[in-house]
C-alpha positions in Angstrom: 111.8 44.4 -20.6 109.7 41.7 -21.9 108.7 39.1 -19.4 109.9 36.4 -22.0 113.3 37.8 -22.0 113.6 38.4 -18.1 112.3 34.5 -17.8 115.1 33.3 -20.0 117.7 35.4 -18.3 116.8 33.9 -15.0 116.6 30.3 -16.4 120.1 30.5 -17.9 121.4 30.9 -14.1 120.2 27.3 -13.5 122.9 24.6 -13.2 125.7 27.1 -12.3 128.2 26.1 -9.7 128.0 27.9 -6.5 130.8 30.2 -5.9 130.3 31.3 -2.3 128.3 34.3 -0.8 130.4 37.2 -2.2 128.6 37.2 -5.6 125.3 37.3 -3.6 126.5 40.2 -1.5 127.5 42.2 -4.5 124.2 41.6 -6.3 122.2 42.8 -3.1 124.6 45.8 -3.0 123.7 46.8 -6.5 120.1 46.8 -5.5 120.6 49.0 -2.4 120.8 46.0 0.0 117.1 45.6 0.2 117.6 43.0 2.9 118.7 45.3 5.6 115.2 46.8 5.3 113.3 43.6 6.1 112.8 41.8 9.4 113.1 38.0 8.6 112.3 34.7 9.9 114.7 32.1 8.5 113.4 28.3 8.2 116.3 25.9 7.8 116.3 22.2 7.2 117.1 19.2 5.0 113.5 18.5 4.0 110.0 19.6 4.5 111.2 23.1 5.3 108.8 24.5 2.7 105.7 23.6 4.7 107.2 24.7 8.0 108.0 28.0 6.4 104.3 28.2 5.0 102.9 27.4 8.5 104.9 30.3 10.0 103.9 32.7 7.4 100.2 31.9 7.4 100.2 32.3 11.3 101.9 35.5 11.0 99.5 36.7 8.3 96.6 36.0 10.8 98.0 38.8 13.0 97.2 41.3 10.4 101.0 41.7 9.3 102.0 42.0 5.6 104.0 38.8 5.2 106.3 37.8 2.4 107.5 34.3 1.7 110.3 33.0 -0.1 110.3 29.2 -1.1 113.1 27.3 -2.8 110.8 24.9 -4.7 107.3 25.4 -6.5 104.7 23.3 -8.5 104.5 25.4 -11.5 106.1 28.7 -12.5 108.9 30.9 -10.8 106.3 33.3 -9.7 105.4 30.8 -7.0 108.9 31.0 -5.4 107.9 34.5 -3.8 104.5 35.3 -2.3 103.1 38.3 -0.4 100.0 37.7 1.7 99.4 34.5 -0.3 99.6 36.2 -3.8 102.3 35.5 -6.2 105.0 38.1 -7.3 103.6 39.9 -10.4 105.4 39.1 -13.5 105.9 42.8 -14.3 108.1 42.8 -11.1 110.1 40.2 -12.3 110.8 41.9 -15.5 111.7 45.2 -13.6 114.2 43.2 -11.4 116.0 41.6 -14.4 116.2 45.0 -16.2 117.7 46.6 -12.9 120.0 43.7 -12.0 121.3 42.0 -15.4 124.3 44.4 -15.8 125.5 43.2 -12.4 124.8 39.6 -12.8 126.6 39.8 -16.2 129.5 41.5 -14.8 130.0 38.7 -12.0 129.5 36.2 -14.7 132.4 37.8 -16.8 134.6 37.6 -13.5 133.8 33.9 -13.5 131.6 34.2 -10.3 127.8 34.3 -11.5 125.3 34.2 -8.8 123.2 31.0 -8.8 119.6 30.9 -9.8 118.7 30.4 -6.1 120.7 33.3 -5.1 119.2 35.5 -7.6 115.6 34.5 -6.7 116.4 35.2 -3.0 117.8 38.7 -4.0 114.6 39.3 -6.0 112.6 38.2 -2.8 114.3 40.7 -0.7 114.0 43.5 -3.4 110.1 42.9 -3.6 109.6 42.5 0.2 111.5 46.0 0.4 109.3 47.5 -2.2 106.1 46.3 -0.9 107.1 47.2 2.8 106.4 44.0 4.2 106.0 43.7 7.9 107.9 40.3 7.9 109.5 37.9 5.7 109.7 34.3 6.0 112.7 32.8 4.1 113.3 28.9 3.5 116.5 27.6 3.3 117.3 24.0 2.4 120.5 21.8 1.1 119.5 23.2 -2.3 120.6 26.8 -1.5 123.9 27.7 0.0 123.1 28.3 3.6 125.9 30.9 3.9 124.2 33.1 1.5 121.5 34.1 4.0 124.1 35.1 6.6 124.2 38.6 4.9 121.5 39.5 7.4 120.8 38.8 10.9 117.2 37.2 10.9 115.1 38.2 14.0 114.7 34.3 14.2 116.1 31.2 12.8 113.9 28.0 12.9 115.4 24.6 12.5 112.8 22.4 10.9 114.4 18.9 10.3 117.9 18.2 9.7 119.0 14.9 7.9 121.9 12.9 9.5 123.7 13.0 6.2 123.3 16.7 5.5 127.0 17.4 6.4 126.7 21.1 5.0 123.9 22.2 7.3 125.3 20.4 10.3 128.8 21.9 9.9 127.3 25.6 9.4 125.1 25.0 12.7 128.1 24.0 14.7 130.1 26.9 13.7 127.5 29.6 13.7 125.3 28.4 16.6 127.7 27.3 19.2 127.1 28.4 22.8 129.3 31.6 22.6 127.9 32.9 19.3 124.1 32.3 20.2 124.5 34.1 23.5 126.0 37.1 21.8 123.7 37.2 18.6 120.6 39.0 18.1 119.0 36.2 16.4 116.9 33.7 18.4 116.7 30.0 17.8 113.7 27.6 17.6 114.5 24.1 16.9 113.5 20.6 18.0 115.1 19.6 21.3 116.5 16.4 19.7 118.3 18.5 17.2 119.5 20.9 19.9 120.8 18.0 21.9 122.9 16.7 18.9 124.3 20.1 18.1 125.3 20.2 21.8 123.6 23.5 22.4 122.0 23.8 25.6 118.9 26.3 26.7 121.2 27.6 29.4 123.6 29.2 26.7 121.1 31.8 26.1 117.5 32.9 26.8 116.8 33.4 23.2 116.7 29.5 22.2 113.3 28.0 22.2 113.0 24.1 22.2 110.2 22.0 20.6 109.5 18.5 21.9 107.0 15.7 22.5 105.3 15.7 25.7 106.6 12.1 26.2 110.3 13.7 26.1 112.2 14.1 29.3 114.0 17.1 28.0 111.5 19.6 29.2 111.1 21.7 26.0 109.8 25.1 26.0 107.0 24.3 23.6 105.4 20.7 24.3 103.7 19.0 21.3 101.6 15.9 21.0 100.2 14.4 17.8 96.6 13.2 19.0 95.7 11.1 15.7 94.3 11.7 12.2 90.9 13.1 11.6 89.6 13.0 8.0 92.7 13.9 5.9 94.6 15.9 8.4 96.5 15.4 11.8 95.4 16.9 14.9 98.1 18.5 17.0 98.4 19.9 20.5 100.7 22.7 21.1 101.6 24.2 24.4 103.8 27.1 25.4 104.1 29.4 28.2 100.8 31.0 28.9 99.2 29.5 25.6 97.7 26.4 24.4 96.3 25.4 20.8 94.7 22.5 19.5 94.9 22.4 15.8 94.9 20.5 12.3 97.8 19.9 10.3 98.6 18.8 6.7 101.5 16.6 8.3 100.7 13.5 10.3 102.7 11.8 13.1 105.2 13.0 15.7 107.4 14.8 13.3 104.4 16.8 11.9 103.5 17.9 15.3 107.3 19.1 15.9 107.1 21.0 12.7 103.9 22.8 13.5 105.4 23.6 17.0 108.6 25.0 15.5 106.5 27.3 13.1 104.4 28.3 16.1 107.4 29.2 18.0 109.1 31.1 15.2 106.0 33.1 14.5 105.6 34.1 18.3 109.2 35.1 18.3 108.4 38.1 15.9 104.9 38.9 16.5 102.5 39.2 19.2 99.8 36.5 18.2 97.0 35.0 20.3 96.1 31.3 20.3 93.3 31.4 17.7 95.5 33.2 15.2 98.2 30.5 15.7 95.5 27.9 15.4 93.9 29.1 12.2 97.4 29.9 10.6 98.6 26.4 11.2 95.2 25.0 10.1 94.9 26.6 6.9 98.6 26.0 5.7 98.9 23.9 2.6 101.7 23.2 0.5 101.1 21.6 -2.9 103.0 18.3 -3.4 103.8 17.7 0.3 101.9 14.7 1.6 99.1 16.2 -0.6 95.7 14.1 -0.8 94.3 14.7 -4.4 91.5 12.0 -4.1 89.7 9.9 -1.5 88.4 7.1 -3.7 91.0 5.7 -4.5 93.3 7.7 -2.0 95.8 9.4 -4.2 98.8 10.9 -2.4 101.4 13.1 -4.0 104.7 13.8 -2.2 108.1 14.9 -3.3 110.2 12.7 -1.1 113.4 12.2 -2.9 115.5 9.8 -0.7 115.2 7.0 1.7 114.4 9.0 4.9 111.8 11.0 3.1 110.1 7.9 1.7 110.1 6.3 5.3 108.4 9.5 6.7 105.8 9.2 3.6 105.0 5.7 4.5 104.7 6.3 8.1 102.0 9.0 7.3 100.4 6.5 5.0 100.0 3.8 7.6 97.5 5.9 9.1 95.1 5.2 6.6 93.0 1.9 5.6 93.6 0.6 2.1 93.9 -2.7 0.3 96.7 -2.4 -2.2 99.1 0.7 -2.7 100.3 1.4 -6.3 103.4 3.5 -6.8 104.3 5.9 -9.5 107.9 6.9 -9.1 110.2 9.2 -11.0 113.6 10.0 -9.4 116.8 12.0 -9.9 120.4 10.8 -10.2 122.7 9.8 -7.3 120.0 8.3 -5.3 119.9 4.9 -3.1 117.0 3.3 -5.0 117.5 -0.1 -3.4 117.0 1.7 0.0 113.8 3.2 -1.4 112.5 -0.1 -2.6 113.0 -1.6 0.9 110.9 1.2 2.3 107.9 0.6 -0.2 108.1 -3.2 0.0 105.5 -5.2 1.6 102.4 -7.6 0.9 100.0 -4.5 0.1 102.4 -3.2 -2.8 100.9 -3.6 -6.1 101.9 -2.1 -9.3 105.2 -0.1 -9.5 105.3 2.2 -12.6 108.6 4.1 -13.0 108.7 7.0 -15.2 111.0 9.8 -16.2 109.8 13.4 -15.7 111.2 16.4 -17.4 113.4 18.8 -15.7 116.1 18.6 -13.2 118.5 15.6 -13.6 116.2 12.5 -13.9 117.6 9.1 -13.5 117.2 6.6 -16.4 114.0 4.5 -15.8 116.0 1.3 -16.5 118.3 2.0 -13.5 115.4 2.5 -11.1 113.6 -0.4 -12.7 116.7 -2.7 -12.0 117.0 -1.6 -8.5 113.3 -2.1 -7.6 113.2 -5.5 -9.3 116.2 -6.6 -7.1 114.4 -5.7 -3.9 110.4 -6.0 -4.7 108.2 -8.8 -5.4 105.7 -6.7 -7.2 105.4 -6.0 -10.9 107.5 -3.2 -12.0 107.0 -1.6 -15.4 108.4 1.5 -16.8 107.3 4.4 -19.4 109.2 7.5 -20.7 106.4 10.0 -21.1 106.4 11.4 -17.4 104.2 11.6 -14.5 100.7 12.6 -16.2 100.6 9.6 -18.3 101.8 7.3 -15.4 99.2 8.5 -13.3 96.6 7.8 -15.8 97.5 4.3 -16.4 97.8 3.5 -12.7 94.4 5.3 -11.9 92.6 3.2 -14.6 93.6 0.0 -12.7 93.2 1.0 -9.1 90.1 0.2 -7.4 88.2 2.4 -4.8 89.8 0.9 -1.8 93.4 1.2 -3.2 95.9 3.8 -2.7 98.1 5.5 -5.4 101.2 7.0 -4.3 103.3 9.4 -6.6 106.6 10.2 -5.3 110.5 10.3 -6.0 111.1 14.0 -6.8 109.5 17.3 -7.0 109.4 17.0 -10.9 107.3 13.9 -11.0 104.8 15.6 -8.5 104.5 18.6 -10.6 103.7 16.6 -13.5 101.2 14.3 -11.9 99.5 17.3 -10.1 98.3 18.7 -13.5 95.9 16.0 -13.8 93.9 17.9 -11.1 95.1 21.4 -11.4 95.2 22.2 -15.3 92.6 24.6 -16.5 91.3 25.2 -19.9 90.4 28.9 -20.2 88.1 29.9 -23.1 89.1 33.3 -24.5 86.4 35.7 -26.1 88.2 36.7 -29.7 86.1 38.9 -31.7 88.8 40.7 -33.8 92.4 41.0 -34.7 93.0 43.1 -31.5 91.7 40.4 -29.4 93.6 37.7 -30.9 97.0 39.5 -30.5 96.1 40.4 -26.9 95.6 36.7 -26.0 98.6 35.4 -28.0 100.8 38.1 -26.2 99.3 37.1 -22.8 100.6 33.6 -23.5 104.2 35.0 -24.3 104.1 33.8 -28.0 106.9 35.4 -29.7 106.5 38.3 -32.0 106.8 36.5 -35.3 104.3 33.9 -33.9 101.7 36.3 -33.0 102.1 38.1 -36.5 101.6 34.7 -38.5 98.6 33.5 -36.9 96.8 36.5 -35.5 94.2 36.3 -38.2 93.4 33.0 -37.5 92.5 33.6 -34.0 89.1 34.6 -34.6 87.6 31.3 -33.6 87.2 29.5 -30.5 90.4 30.1 -28.4 91.4 27.8 -25.4 94.4 28.6 -23.2 96.1 26.0 -21.0 99.5 24.8 -19.9 101.5 21.8 -21.0 105.3 20.5 -21.0 107.3 20.7 -24.0 106.8 17.2 -25.2 103.1 17.0 -24.8 102.6 20.6 -26.3 104.6 19.7 -29.5 102.4 16.6 -29.9 99.1 18.7 -29.5 100.5 21.3 -31.9 101.1 18.6 -34.5 97.8 17.2 -34.4 95.9 20.5 -34.2 97.8 21.7 -37.3 96.9 18.4 -39.2 93.3 19.1 -38.6 93.5 22.7 -40.1 93.4 24.4 -36.7 96.2 26.4 -35.2 98.4 26.0 -32.0 100.7 28.8 -30.5 103.2 27.7 -28.0 105.0 30.2 -25.5 108.3 31.4 -26.2 109.4 30.6 -22.8 110.3 27.1 -24.1 113.6 26.7 -22.4 112.0 26.1 -18.8 113.9 23.3 -17.6 110.9 21.0 -17.2 108.3 23.8 -16.3 104.9 24.0 -17.9 104.1 26.9 -20.4 101.4 28.3 -22.0 99.6 27.0 -25.3 97.0 28.5 -27.2 94.7 26.4 -29.4 92.7 28.2 -32.2 90.1 26.2 -34.1 86.4 25.5 -34.7 84.3 23.2 -32.5 84.5 20.4 -35.1 88.3 20.6 -35.0 88.5 20.5 -31.4 86.2 17.4 -31.2 88.4 15.6 -33.6 91.6 16.7 -31.7 90.3 15.1 -28.7 89.5 11.8 -30.3 93.2 11.8 -31.8 94.5 12.5 -28.2 92.5 9.8 -26.5 95.0 7.0 -26.4 98.3 9.0 -26.7 101.1 9.3 -24.2 102.2 12.2 -21.9 98.8 12.2 -20.1 97.1 13.3 -23.1 93.9 11.0 -22.9 93.2 13.0 -19.5 93.9 16.2 -21.5 91.4 15.2 -24.1 88.6 14.6 -21.5 89.0 18.0 -20.1 89.2 19.6 -23.6 85.9 18.2 -24.3 84.2 19.4 -21.4 85.6 22.9 -22.0 84.7 23.3 -25.8 81.3 21.6 -25.4 79.7 22.2 -22.0 80.4 25.2 -19.8 80.0 23.7 -16.6 79.8 20.3 -14.8 76.9 18.1 -16.0 75.0 17.8 -12.7 74.9 21.6 -12.0 71.3 21.5 -13.2 70.2 20.0 -10.1 71.0 23.4 -8.2 69.1 26.5 -8.3 71.7 28.1 -10.5 71.7 25.1 -12.9 69.2 26.1 -15.6 69.2 29.9 -15.2 71.0 32.4 -13.1 69.9 32.6 -9.5 69.2 35.4 -7.2 70.6 35.3 -3.5 68.7 37.8 -1.2 70.8 38.7 1.8 69.6 39.2 5.3 71.9 40.1 8.2 71.2 38.9 11.7 74.4 40.1 13.3 73.2 43.5 14.3 69.6 43.2 15.0 68.2 45.6 17.8 66.0 42.8 19.3 67.9 39.5 19.5 65.2 37.6 21.5 64.8 34.4 19.6 61.1 34.5 19.1 61.5 38.1 17.7 64.5 37.1 15.7 62.8 34.1 14.1 59.6 35.9 13.2 61.5 38.6 11.4 63.4 36.0 9.6 60.4 34.5 8.3 58.8 37.6 7.3 61.9 38.9 5.5 62.2 35.4 3.8 58.7 35.1 2.5 59.1 39.1 1.2 62.3 38.1 -0.6 60.5 35.0 -2.0 57.8 37.2 -3.5 60.4 39.7 -5.0 62.1 36.6 -6.8 64.7 35.4 -4.6 65.8 31.7 -5.2 68.1 31.4 -2.1 67.8 33.2 1.3 71.2 34.4 2.6 71.7 34.6 6.4 74.6 36.9 7.0 76.6 36.7 10.1 78.7 39.6 11.5 81.0 38.0 14.0 84.8 37.8 13.2 86.4 34.5 12.2 87.9 33.4 15.4 86.3 30.5 17.1 87.2 32.1 20.5 85.5 35.3 19.7 83.1 36.3 22.7 80.2 36.6 20.4 80.5 33.3 18.5 78.4 31.3 20.7 75.7 33.5 20.8 75.7 34.0 17.0 75.5 30.3 16.4 72.6 30.1 18.6 71.0 32.9 16.5 72.0 31.2 13.2 70.6 27.8 14.2 67.2 29.5 15.4 67.1 31.5 12.1 67.8 28.5 9.9 65.3 26.3 11.7 62.8 29.0 11.3 63.3 29.3 7.6 62.9 25.7 7.2 59.1 26.1 6.5 59.6 28.6 3.9 60.7 26.0 1.3 63.7 27.8 -0.1 67.5 27.0 -0.1 69.4 28.7 2.6 72.8 30.1 2.6 74.6 31.3 5.7 77.6 33.7 5.4 80.2 33.4 8.0 84.0 33.3 8.3 83.6 31.2 11.5 83.9 27.4 11.5 81.8 26.9 14.6 79.0 29.0 13.2 79.0 27.3 9.8 78.9 23.7 11.4 75.9 25.0 13.4 74.3 26.3 10.4 74.6 23.2 8.4 73.3 21.1 11.5 70.2 23.2 11.5 69.8 22.5 7.7 71.6 25.2 5.8 72.2 24.3 2.1 75.2 26.6 1.3 77.9 28.1 3.3 79.4 31.5 2.1 83.0 31.4 3.4 83.6 35.1 4.4 87.3 34.5 4.9 89.8 34.8 2.0 91.7 31.5 2.9 90.4 28.1 2.5 89.5 26.3 5.5 90.3 22.5 4.9 88.2 21.7 8.1 85.3 23.6 6.9 85.4 21.8 3.5 85.2 18.4 5.3 82.3 19.5 7.2 80.6 20.8 4.2 81.2 17.6 2.5 79.8 15.6 5.3 76.5 17.5 5.0 76.3 17.4 1.0 76.3 21.1 1.0 77.6 23.8 -1.3 80.4 26.3 -0.5 81.0 29.8 -1.9 84.7 30.7 -2.1 85.7 34.4 -2.0 88.8 35.3 -4.0 91.3 37.4 -2.1 91.9 41.1 -3.3 94.2 40.8 -6.3 97.7 42.0 -6.2 98.2 42.8 -9.9 97.8 46.0 -11.2 98.3 45.4 -15.0 95.7 43.9 -17.3 96.6 42.0 -20.4 96.8 45.3 -22.3 99.2 47.0 -19.8 101.9 44.4 -19.3 102.6 40.6 -18.6 100.3 40.3 -15.5 96.8 39.1 -16.1 94.3 39.8 -13.1 91.7 37.3 -14.3 94.2 34.3 -15.0 95.9 35.3 -11.6 92.6 34.7 -10.0 91.8 31.6 -11.9 95.3 30.3 -10.5 94.4 31.2 -6.9 90.9 29.7 -7.2 92.4 26.4 -8.6 94.3 25.6 -5.2 91.1 26.4 -3.1 89.1 24.1 -5.6 91.5 21.4 -5.2 91.3 21.4 -1.4 87.4 21.3 -1.6 87.6 18.5 -4.0 89.8 16.6 -2.0 87.4 17.1 1.0 84.7 15.5 -1.1 82.9 18.5 -2.5 82.4 18.2 -6.3 82.8 21.2 -8.6 79.1 21.3 -9.1 78.8 22.3 -5.6 81.5 24.9 -5.5 80.6 28.6 -6.2 83.3 31.2 -7.0 83.0 34.9 -6.0 85.5 36.8 -7.8 84.7 39.8 -5.5 84.5 42.2 -8.1 82.9 44.5 -5.9 86.0 44.9 -3.7 88.5 45.6 -6.4 89.7 49.3 -6.2 90.9 49.9 -9.7 88.0 50.7 -11.9 90.0 49.5 -15.1 90.7 46.1 -13.3 87.1 45.9 -12.3 85.9 46.3 -15.7 88.5 43.9 -17.1 87.2 41.2 -14.7 83.7 41.8 -15.6 84.4 41.6 -19.2 86.2 38.2 -18.8 83.9 36.8 -16.1 83.0 33.8 -18.1 86.7 32.7 -18.1 86.2 31.6 -14.6 84.1 28.6 -15.8 87.4 27.0 -16.7 87.3 25.6 -13.2 84.0 24.0 -13.9 82.1 25.7 -11.0 79.3 28.4 -10.8 80.3 32.1 -10.8 78.7 34.5 -8.3 78.6 38.3 -8.5 78.2 39.9 -5.3 76.2 43.3 -5.3 76.3 44.1 -9.0 75.6 47.6 -8.7 78.5 48.1 -6.5 80.8 46.3 -8.9 79.6 48.0 -11.9 78.1 51.4 -10.8 81.4 53.5 -11.1 82.5 51.5 -14.3 79.2 52.5 -15.9 78.9 55.8 -14.4 75.4 55.2 -13.0 74.1 56.2 -9.7 72.8 53.5 -7.2 69.8 56.0 -6.6 68.7 55.4 -10.4 65.8 53.1 -10.2 67.0 51.3 -13.2 70.6 51.1 -12.2 70.3 47.8 -10.2 68.5 46.0 -13.1 71.1 47.2 -15.4 73.9 46.0 -13.4 72.4 42.6 -13.1 71.7 42.4 -16.7 75.2 43.0 -17.6 76.5 40.5 -15.0 74.3 37.9 -16.4 75.4 38.6 -20.0 79.1 38.3 -18.8 78.7 34.9 -17.2 77.3 35.2 -13.8 75.4 32.1 -12.6 74.5 33.7 -9.3 73.7 37.2 -8.2 74.0 38.2 -4.4 71.9 41.2 -3.7 70.2 43.2 -0.8 66.9 43.7 -2.9 66.2 40.8 -5.3 63.4 42.3 -7.5 65.7 44.1 -9.8 68.0 41.1 -10.3 65.1 38.7 -10.6 63.5 40.9 -13.2 66.8 40.8 -15.2 67.0 37.0 -14.9 63.4 36.6 -16.3 63.9 39.0 -19.2 66.9 37.0 -20.1 64.9 33.7 -20.0 62.3 35.1 -22.1 64.6 36.1 -24.7 66.3 32.9 -24.9 63.1 31.0 -25.2 61.8 33.3 -28.1 64.9 32.6 -29.8 
């Protein structure tokens, strides 16, 4: 089944009336009850359950388990509902699921009891978790999905994150299903805030399977004691202590409630896995949820949060109170049936500046005039409206906000998704040399077959692929067609407010004129035009030329210090100097000091390794060459930067927010390594695109680094081609390496001979093999080559430079 058809089939289930748990059970039965094969953690609550589930899943993943995560909400695309080890479910698997389950779903619909969209996506999650044989599945459940539908299985642990007083559905369910009598007899354990347990009248004495979480100031003596110890940079610091363990960690959430959520996540993870303190610490620390008190900029401070009611907005303001700012400006877009006067009361105050109400696409948005009237009745600030959604509204507010101000974007998940595109949208330049390439690009964007046939011949130009919402996409298409160019819009047009793929085809002159026409248009197209100019006119950020990899590709020579036979400091530093000078003579532009110790701060060898790194970096200061230190460890990285390192190669596959802040403080650069890709299909073999999946993965990491203060010119992306097992995928990634420049950062290829040797069928023992591999990597778009022997790579760089100068 084509992904386009599968997508539409699932979207048609949206908006249906819930008909109880029986359709869900029948759907699971038709799939051979995959939920019975999965050990699950269920995270339940009225709001912010998504981040608690994310923290629990990341902590479990640190313990080397294969972990699946089901989320009820997402920021862009239904793939993000289901993730395994941090990677989205492949499109090909969604197509297979719909093909397998559509008869059952249609039969249920004919009977008048179709499963809802949420139930169907949860069934897909169980089906995929079973197929991938995950060790643990984390399932988020909130008010948007019938809680009873998850009672088809007995989860190993149920974690209560945060219950709203007005959420009668969840309160009644807990009172029925988690009374003292049933808790003591069930196999499922329960982790919850002590205040919630008190309100539910469930006492710890009812069962040894209950874990309570509470503040240290509480007189209820919780099993897990948490304390919020204040904000550090853009995150909050939290102390969590249980029986025999204690961690001090950072959290995306601030305040006491954020500390309790972290404690609940840690307790749920410990209920199902044997984790140590460092694993819990890192899992909670690296957990990031888009649109959940997400800081997108520090000057001015820009905060995105999907709070959609009075209580959620109050919590948002409590978090915001920990920051110093002059004025706060509000971009707001909400849904129907909300107390907007109450929300206005939360945001009111002398520091409130411009309030801009807009109407996002998708969901059931409230008329902007209704929200405007409610706000005007309660606020003394200027309240204006616009009807083109979040992107345009954020552009308008950002234009008037000053460095010391704060911009808050909130009201619904829809408005946050739209606003977030200002930072997360990518423009991917496609190489199209013939009709076959053109058809492949168009099909990869899910353009309909008639559309592919009509414009495939016009695609042998400059092609740019990006994502827009319906109104903006239609406007861009009309303008591009008027200039003689082409624009193909994905056939996934009925996306209930989602973003979908758009492919622009034209000459450089047409792109320039298109950008001019879009400059002052609505739907956030002014910012779109600026990004488009950068994409078609320059490959990377303007200040990239100040770095060794700016003008010509740079060569990094690696030097390992983790397993030296003589670790005496004088011998170590003398060896480092000798090695560095030798690499410099061989043409290296940067020296990489590679560490061997694992990522845990509490690893026994970390202190000694930090001392060796410091001594080595200080010894290399006289060599006058930039120094990179490769380590997965936060403490070692900080020691290296203090000693004078210029670049940190993050040896882990997850972005460490605290590390980003430290690197920003030292004005250093960061190398980010991509996780091993999940997709096994390239554009020629199915709907999944391994390169674009990697770009999506890198986008979130780059945003975390940018928010910490690292510009894209100091971010380096390593697609880790050398670690891809499939030869076909490795070749696909190398062929399209230049597409990674859509993120505006330099691209590194690690060990080109290992990445290309098997693909090219050349032996590493061949004296010319390393030079051949380096030359190909440079030709395909590599800005940096990381090698053990710099000379062949440096020779390839010199040869390329000579040819370019001759031309």
